Backbone as JSON, one array per atom type, in Angstrom:
{
  "sequence": "MTMDASTVIKDWPDDARTVTAALITKYGAADEVTPTQVVWHNRGPWKAVVASKEATPHNFPFPHGDIVENFTEYDVPLDSFSELAHFDGSVTVNRTRGLLSARCHDEEANHLAVNLAHDIITGKTDVAKARQTYVDTMLAFREHKPTPYMTELQFKPQPNAGDPDTALVTTDQLKKAAAEHKTTIPVG",
  "N": [[1.07, -1.17, 0.05], [0.65, 2.09, -0.69], [1.8, 5.19, 0.21], [0.15, 8.26, 0.08], [1.32, 11.11, 0.97], [-0.02, 13.78, 1.41], [-2.45, 13.31, 2.84], [-1.1, 11.62, 4.67], [-0.37, 13.52, 6.17], [-2.06, 14.87, 7.92], [-2.8, 14.65, 10.22], [-0.54, 15.69, 11.83], [1.7, 18.27, 13.26], [0.41, 21.16, 13.0], [2.93, 23.41, 12.01], [4.92, 21.66, 10.87], [2.45, 19.74, 9.36], [1.67, 22.31, 7.79], [4.56, 23.34, 6.04], [5.15, 21.2, 5.41], [2.92, 21.02, 3.24], [3.37, 22.7, 1.47], [5.52, 21.88, 0.13], [4.71, 19.95, -0.7], [3.26, 20.88, -2.69], [5.23, 22.61, -3.63], [7.06, 20.68, -5.33], [5.46, 18.32, -6.07], [4.1, 14.75, -6.13], [5.47, 12.16, -3.61], [8.55, 10.97, -3.38], [8.75, 9.0, -1.11], [6.85, 7.9, 1.72], [6.11, 7.97, 4.63], [4.74, 7.39, 8.24], [6.14, 9.14, 9.41], [7.6, 10.8, 8.05], [8.37, 12.75, 4.87], [9.81, 12.34, 1.85], [11.36, 13.9, -1.12], [13.39, 13.21, -4.25], [16.35, 14.04, -6.07], [15.17, 16.98, -6.43], [14.7, 19.9, -7.64], [17.43, 22.2, -6.85], [18.46, 19.99, -5.38], [19.68, 17.53, -4.03], [18.44, 15.82, -2.35], [15.42, 15.99, -0.37], [14.2, 16.04, 2.92], [10.57, 16.39, 5.2], [9.95, 16.08, 8.21], [7.96, 15.24, 10.62], [7.46, 15.36, 13.22], [9.54, 18.2, 14.83], [13.05, 19.41, 15.34], [14.07, 21.41, 17.98], [15.28, 24.19, 17.75], [17.77, 26.82, 18.29], [19.2, 29.22, 16.77], [18.53, 31.29, 14.56], [16.64, 32.34, 15.97], [14.12, 31.25, 18.61], [12.93, 27.86, 16.89], [11.25, 25.47, 15.07], [13.27, 23.13, 13.51], [12.26, 21.65, 10.3], [12.32, 20.78, 8.2], [14.85, 19.1, 5.64], [17.33, 20.03, 3.6], [19.51, 18.55, 1.28], [22.01, 18.97, -0.33], [24.96, 18.4, -3.7], [28.17, 18.38, -2.47], [31.72, 19.32, -2.02], [32.94, 19.04, 0.2], [35.92, 20.58, 2.19], [37.67, 18.81, 4.48], [38.69, 20.41, 6.39], [37.12, 22.67, 6.83], [34.96, 21.53, 8.27], [34.78, 22.15, 11.31], [34.43, 24.84, 11.18], [31.88, 24.86, 9.98], [30.26, 23.71, 11.6], [30.71, 25.02, 13.78], [28.95, 27.21, 12.65], [26.96, 26.62, 12.66], [24.58, 24.5, 13.78], [23.05, 23.01, 12.59], [23.47, 22.58, 10.2], [25.35, 20.07, 8.07], [27.34, 18.09, 7.46], [28.4, 15.07, 5.39], [30.41, 13.17, 4.61], [31.59, 10.49, 2.68], [29.04, 10.16, 1.39], [29.37, 12.64, 0.17], [27.31, 15.01, 0.52], [25.99, 18.06, 1.28], [24.34, 19.76, 3.77], [21.25, 21.38, 4.93], [19.15, 21.32, 7.86], [16.26, 23.14, 8.87], [13.25, 25.32, 9.34], [12.16, 25.71, 6.99], [12.37, 25.84, 3.79], [13.19, 28.16, 2.18], [15.06, 28.76, 4.16], [17.15, 26.74, 4.54], [17.97, 27.48, 2.1], [19.06, 29.46, 2.79], [21.26, 28.87, 4.68], [22.86, 26.95, 3.78], [24.18, 28.44, 1.84], [25.58, 30.26, 2.63], [26.91, 28.48, 3.84], [28.63, 27.54, 2.0], [30.13, 30.26, 1.73], [31.75, 30.35, 3.49], [32.86, 28.24, 3.4], [34.42, 28.59, 0.67], [35.89, 30.63, 1.73], [34.97, 33.17, 1.36], [33.76, 34.66, 3.36], [33.71, 35.19, 7.19], [32.77, 32.66, 9.99], [31.88, 33.99, 11.86], [31.02, 36.52, 10.64], [28.91, 35.13, 8.53], [26.96, 34.25, 10.58], [25.81, 36.9, 11.4], [25.48, 37.05, 8.62], [23.38, 35.76, 8.67], [21.13, 36.21, 10.14], [21.12, 39.15, 9.24], [19.66, 38.81, 7.11], [17.7, 36.58, 7.35], [16.06, 38.47, 8.69], [15.32, 40.72, 7.0], [14.25, 38.8, 4.54], [11.96, 38.61, 6.77], [10.8, 41.26, 6.27], [10.08, 41.17, 3.8], [11.53, 41.66, 2.32], [14.24, 41.77, -0.78], [15.75, 38.43, -1.19], [18.15, 37.12, -1.87], [19.87, 34.81, -1.82], [18.33, 33.29, -0.03], [16.41, 32.27, -1.21], [17.63, 30.58, -3.67], [20.11, 28.65, -4.46], [23.51, 29.36, -4.78], [25.27, 28.83, -5.89], [26.63, 26.62, -7.82], [25.53, 23.02, -7.67], [28.24, 19.78, -7.14], [28.48, 17.33, -8.34], [29.17, 13.81, -7.86], [30.51, 14.16, -5.74], [31.15, 12.48, -3.63], [33.63, 11.17, -0.94], [34.8, 8.24, -0.86], [37.09, 7.23, 1.21], [39.96, 6.22, 2.24], [41.34, 2.62, 1.91], [42.42, 0.84, 4.51], [42.91, -2.03, 5.08], [43.71, -4.81, 3.39], [41.94, -6.85, 0.8], [43.01, -9.42, 0.36], [44.01, -9.29, 3.31], [41.4, -9.01, 4.74], [40.96, -11.78, 3.57], [42.63, -13.64, 4.76], [42.17, -13.26, 7.31], [39.66, -13.92, 7.59], [39.84, -16.62, 7.12], [41.83, -17.74, 9.06], [40.36, -16.89, 11.61], [38.08, -19.3, 10.85], [39.65, -21.83, 11.27], [39.93, -21.51, 13.96], [38.35, -21.67, 15.81], [35.97, -24.17, 16.97], [34.04, -25.93, 15.56], [30.62, -27.02, 15.37]],
  "CA": [[0.14, 0.02, 0.19], [1.32, 3.14, -1.02], [0.62, 6.36, 1.43], [-0.67, 9.58, 0.51], [2.05, 12.02, 1.62], [-1.22, 14.98, 1.81], [-3.1, 11.91, 3.87], [0.06, 11.42, 5.97], [0.25, 15.07, 6.96], [-3.06, 15.59, 7.81], [-2.1, 14.48, 11.18], [1.3, 16.51, 11.9], [1.5, 19.35, 14.15], [0.27, 22.53, 12.29], [3.55, 23.85, 11.42], [4.99, 20.92, 10.05], [1.59, 20.19, 8.24], [1.84, 23.79, 6.91], [5.5, 23.42, 5.82], [5.59, 19.83, 3.97], [2.29, 21.01, 2.15], [4.42, 24.07, 0.35], [6.63, 21.34, -0.53], [4.04, 19.27, -2.02], [2.64, 21.87, -4.25], [6.06, 22.71, -5.43], [7.97, 19.31, -5.69], [4.79, 16.97, -6.31], [4.06, 14.05, -5.33], [6.76, 12.61, -2.63], [8.93, 9.32, -3.37], [8.56, 8.17, -0.48], [6.24, 8.56, 2.51], [6.6, 7.04, 5.7], [3.85, 8.04, 8.9], [7.14, 10.32, 9.85], [8.31, 11.42, 7.13], [7.98, 12.98, 3.25], [11.22, 12.47, 1.04], [11.66, 13.93, -2.41], [14.82, 13.16, -4.18], [16.76, 14.71, -6.98], [14.17, 17.76, -7.02], [15.37, 21.65, -8.15], [18.91, 21.7, -7.09], [18.47, 19.18, -4.52], [19.57, 15.89, -4.01], [17.18, 15.27, -1.24], [14.07, 17.3, 0.6], [13.15, 15.54, 3.91], [10.09, 16.78, 5.1], [9.76, 15.61, 8.66], [6.56, 15.47, 11.3], [9.04, 16.41, 15.08], [10.29, 19.17, 15.03], [14.11, 19.55, 16.37], [13.91, 23.07, 18.87], [16.56, 25.34, 17.28], [17.57, 28.78, 19.06], [19.53, 30.31, 15.98], [18.96, 32.58, 15.03], [15.27, 32.58, 17.0], [13.46, 29.7, 18.44], [11.62, 28.01, 15.9], [11.83, 24.0, 15.49], [13.24, 22.26, 12.28], [11.24, 20.25, 10.2], [13.13, 20.17, 6.61], [16.06, 19.38, 5.83], [17.86, 20.12, 2.42], [20.45, 17.93, 0.49], [23.33, 19.11, -1.89], [26.1, 17.36, -3.32], [29.3, 19.13, -2.25], [32.58, 18.33, -1.23], [33.23, 19.67, 1.86], [37.39, 20.28, 2.5], [38.15, 18.23, 5.89], [39.36, 21.53, 6.87], [36.01, 23.52, 6.39], [33.97, 20.84, 9.07], [34.31, 22.32, 12.34], [33.62, 25.83, 10.88], [30.82, 24.37, 10.02], [29.36, 23.2, 13.14], [30.5, 27.02, 14.67], [28.58, 28.48, 11.55], [25.13, 26.4, 12.76], [24.61, 23.05, 14.41], [21.68, 22.45, 11.98], [24.27, 22.41, 8.95], [25.62, 18.89, 7.99], [28.16, 17.34, 6.18], [28.26, 13.72, 5.35], [31.69, 13.0, 3.66], [31.12, 9.95, 2.46], [27.88, 10.38, 0.06], [29.12, 14.07, -0.58], [26.35, 15.61, 0.75], [26.04, 19.18, 2.68], [22.89, 19.22, 4.05], [20.93, 22.18, 6.37], [17.48, 21.34, 8.75], [15.9, 24.74, 9.51], [12.29, 25.54, 9.63], [11.41, 25.26, 5.54], [13.14, 25.54, 2.63], [14.2, 29.28, 2.32], [16.18, 28.93, 6.02], [18.38, 25.86, 4.33], [18.92, 27.74, 1.15], [20.55, 30.78, 3.02], [22.04, 28.6, 5.13], [24.11, 26.11, 2.79], [24.65, 29.28, 1.04], [26.72, 30.68, 3.92], [28.36, 27.67, 4.52], [29.11, 27.71, 0.97], [30.99, 31.31, 1.82], [32.46, 29.76, 4.34], [33.78, 27.16, 2.78], [35.24, 29.23, -0.05], [36.75, 31.92, 1.92], [34.19, 34.57, 1.19], [32.96, 34.75, 4.82], [33.87, 34.05, 8.09], [31.54, 31.83, 10.6], [30.31, 35.28, 12.54], [30.18, 37.11, 9.85], [27.98, 34.27, 7.87], [26.1, 34.47, 11.27], [24.96, 37.92, 11.22], [24.18, 37.83, 7.53], [21.75, 35.01, 8.62], [20.58, 37.29, 11.2], [19.79, 40.2, 8.77], [19.12, 38.11, 5.74], [16.42, 36.59, 7.79], [15.27, 39.87, 9.26], [14.82, 41.25, 5.94], [13.46, 37.97, 4.24], [10.37, 38.53, 7.73], [9.74, 42.48, 6.32], [9.38, 41.02, 2.53], [12.55, 42.35, 1.03], [14.67, 41.2, -1.84], [16.74, 37.75, -0.6], [18.38, 35.67, -3.41], [19.9, 33.9, -0.33], [16.68, 32.52, 0.18], [15.57, 31.69, -3.05], [18.15, 29.87, -4.7], [21.79, 27.83, -4.48], [24.42, 30.7, -5.34], [26.4, 28.12, -6.14], [26.04, 25.03, -8.7], [25.93, 21.6, -7.09], [29.13, 19.02, -7.16], [27.9, 16.18, -8.68], [29.98, 12.98, -7.99], [31.57, 14.4, -4.53], [31.66, 11.21, -2.42], [34.56, 10.52, -0.69], [34.73, 7.05, 0.57], [38.3, 7.34, 1.84], [41.35, 5.15, 1.79], [41.13, 1.54, 2.68], [43.49, 0.67, 5.47], [42.89, -3.5, 5.02], [43.19, -5.16, 1.96], [40.79, -8.3, 0.54], [43.9, -10.13, 0.79], [44.07, -9.09, 4.83], [40.76, -9.75, 5.08], [40.07, -13.03, 3.17], [43.47, -14.21, 5.46], [41.58, -13.18, 9.18], [38.33, -15.0, 7.75], [40.34, -17.84, 6.99], [42.38, -17.77, 10.56], [39.4, -17.43, 12.11], [37.74, -20.3, 11.05], [39.97, -22.49, 11.84], [40.13, -21.12, 15.56], [36.38, -21.88, 16.03], [35.41, -25.11, 16.89], [32.41, -26.19, 14.34], [29.38, -27.44, 16.11]],
  "C": [[0.78, 1.35, -0.1], [0.5, 4.5, 0.13], [1.28, 7.06, 0.71], [0.32, 10.93, 0.81], [0.61, 13.57, 2.33], [-2.32, 14.23, 2.92], [-2.3, 12.27, 4.66], [0.01, 12.59, 7.03], [-0.92, 15.35, 7.8], [-3.32, 15.52, 9.56], [-1.17, 15.06, 12.15], [0.61, 17.41, 12.64], [1.18, 20.58, 12.76], [1.44, 22.87, 11.72], [4.17, 22.85, 10.07], [4.47, 20.06, 9.13], [1.78, 21.37, 6.86], [3.45, 23.61, 5.64], [5.38, 22.66, 4.43], [4.35, 20.53, 3.15], [2.97, 21.94, 1.14], [4.91, 22.78, -0.12], [6.18, 20.03, -1.6], [3.69, 19.78, -3.19], [3.81, 21.89, -5.06], [6.68, 22.12, -5.86], [6.84, 18.57, -6.0], [4.46, 16.37, -5.76], [5.9, 13.47, -4.88], [7.21, 11.36, -3.08], [9.06, 8.59, -2.72], [7.85, 8.68, 0.99], [5.96, 8.06, 3.63], [5.28, 8.07, 6.89], [4.92, 9.34, 9.52], [7.39, 11.43, 9.3], [7.87, 11.74, 5.76], [9.44, 13.35, 2.69], [10.68, 12.73, -0.59], [13.32, 13.88, -2.57], [15.24, 13.61, -6.05], [15.17, 16.07, -7.66], [14.73, 19.51, -7.12], [16.6, 21.26, -7.67], [19.35, 21.42, -5.79], [18.84, 17.78, -4.61], [18.43, 14.89, -3.42], [16.36, 16.26, -0.52], [13.4, 16.2, 1.13], [12.23, 16.57, 4.91], [9.38, 15.97, 6.78], [8.15, 16.02, 9.85], [6.99, 16.14, 13.06], [9.83, 17.31, 14.27], [11.27, 19.12, 15.64], [13.99, 21.28, 16.83], [15.64, 23.39, 18.4], [16.81, 26.61, 17.63], [18.63, 29.86, 17.77], [18.58, 30.41, 14.71], [17.95, 33.2, 16.0], [14.78, 31.3, 17.45], [12.09, 29.72, 17.89], [12.29, 26.04, 15.76], [12.31, 24.06, 14.14], [13.04, 21.31, 11.91], [12.18, 19.85, 8.92], [14.6, 20.31, 6.37], [16.26, 18.97, 4.28], [19.18, 19.27, 2.12], [21.34, 18.7, -0.81], [24.36, 18.58, -1.98], [27.04, 18.42, -3.19], [30.6, 18.19, -1.49], [33.34, 19.41, -0.64], [34.7, 19.78, 2.16], [37.34, 19.9, 4.0], [38.24, 19.66, 6.88], [38.07, 22.54, 7.51], [34.66, 22.58, 7.75], [33.63, 21.63, 10.5], [33.83, 23.97, 12.14], [32.17, 25.51, 10.79], [29.71, 24.48, 10.56], [29.5, 24.53, 13.68], [29.64, 27.52, 14.5], [26.87, 28.1, 12.24], [25.18, 25.45, 12.68], [23.84, 22.33, 12.9], [22.34, 22.16, 10.4], [24.95, 21.42, 9.26], [26.36, 18.92, 7.48], [28.39, 15.47, 6.5], [29.56, 13.76, 4.0], [31.76, 12.15, 2.48], [30.43, 9.67, 0.84], [28.39, 11.78, -0.24], [28.31, 15.0, -0.68], [26.35, 17.09, 1.96], [24.2, 19.43, 2.55], [22.32, 20.75, 5.72], [19.69, 21.8, 7.01], [17.46, 22.67, 8.95], [13.91, 24.59, 9.21], [11.42, 25.46, 8.28], [12.72, 25.76, 4.22], [14.32, 26.7, 2.0], [15.16, 29.69, 3.26], [17.39, 28.35, 5.13], [18.89, 27.11, 3.23], [20.19, 28.94, 1.6], [21.49, 29.74, 4.01], [23.25, 27.74, 4.62], [24.65, 27.52, 1.81], [25.78, 29.73, 1.78], [27.69, 29.78, 4.18], [28.93, 27.44, 3.37], [30.18, 28.8, 0.7], [32.2, 30.99, 2.17], [33.96, 29.22, 4.38], [35.04, 27.92, 1.5], [36.57, 30.41, 0.65], [35.58, 33.34, 1.89], [34.07, 35.4, 2.78], [34.14, 34.3, 5.97], [32.97, 33.54, 9.13], [30.99, 33.6, 11.65], [29.86, 36.5, 11.48], [29.08, 36.27, 9.49], [26.5, 34.31, 9.35], [25.33, 35.86, 11.84], [24.84, 38.11, 10.0], [23.21, 36.94, 7.32], [21.01, 35.76, 8.92], [20.01, 38.18, 10.17], [19.29, 39.61, 7.64], [17.4, 37.86, 6.14], [15.3, 37.5, 8.04], [14.65, 40.34, 7.68], [13.93, 40.3, 4.98], [11.23, 38.2, 5.29], [9.75, 40.17, 6.99], [9.85, 41.97, 4.49], [10.93, 41.71, 1.65], [13.2, 41.49, 0.38], [16.16, 40.35, -0.8], [17.2, 37.03, -1.33], [19.1, 34.57, -2.47], [19.28, 32.96, -0.22], [16.3, 31.61, -1.0], [16.12, 30.94, -3.88], [19.44, 29.36, -4.38], [22.56, 29.39, -5.27], [25.82, 29.91, -5.55], [26.41, 26.69, -7.0], [26.74, 23.67, -7.27], [26.79, 20.55, -7.39], [28.7, 17.73, -7.1], [29.34, 15.28, -8.19], [30.84, 13.2, -6.47], [31.59, 13.64, -4.08], [32.98, 11.08, -2.36], [34.91, 9.21, -0.35], [36.15, 6.5, 1.12], [38.76, 6.31, 1.29], [40.98, 4.07, 2.77], [42.67, 1.39, 3.52], [43.69, -0.93, 5.19], [42.57, -3.78, 4.13], [42.46, -6.29, 1.49], [41.88, -8.86, 1.04], [43.81, -10.58, 2.82], [42.88, -9.62, 5.33], [40.4, -11.03, 4.91], [41.34, -13.88, 4.63], [42.79, -14.29, 7.37], [40.71, -13.81, 8.84], [38.48, -16.67, 7.84], [40.83, -18.46, 8.78], [41.19, -17.92, 11.5], [38.44, -18.84, 11.95], [37.76, -21.64, 11.65], [40.18, -22.47, 13.37], [39.46, -21.38, 16.66], [35.92, -23.46, 16.01], [34.27, -24.79, 16.21], [31.74, -26.96, 15.5], [29.57, -27.97, 17.48]]
}
């Protein structure tokens, strides 16, 4: 039985339902629907968009609940991880999959967070300035002023950004360990 996102979200809290309904209008039928999440793959500039029933409490830049997470393909340098964590705890990196994401109240705020993360990574700004820019842009958005950082990515996603890391154990070592393990453990 396939779940319909519009039906599932009817029992969600008001804020989560409203935000997710806007995403349904924008992106159409979801690719995955569970009682607690609605997921779209490869929509707009995003590798994935995930809306959740349960909001995560977040106080930056003001108290709100994080409901939506947007993922883009991005090769984040290792030396940027700490800076991004200091910028916004809801900005995350999955190095192996090559994904940079932001989880906030809505997609507009995620555009802002990911764009500012890009600016930090590329050296266009530092963490303190990015946090202040986030606050200033969010206030401008609430005042209905132009906020390009909240409407679209200011960079191109980086396909194939995944980093599978470096193997430190060879296939031969694994086979040898398995063979030795089998001979030292009595069977039966």
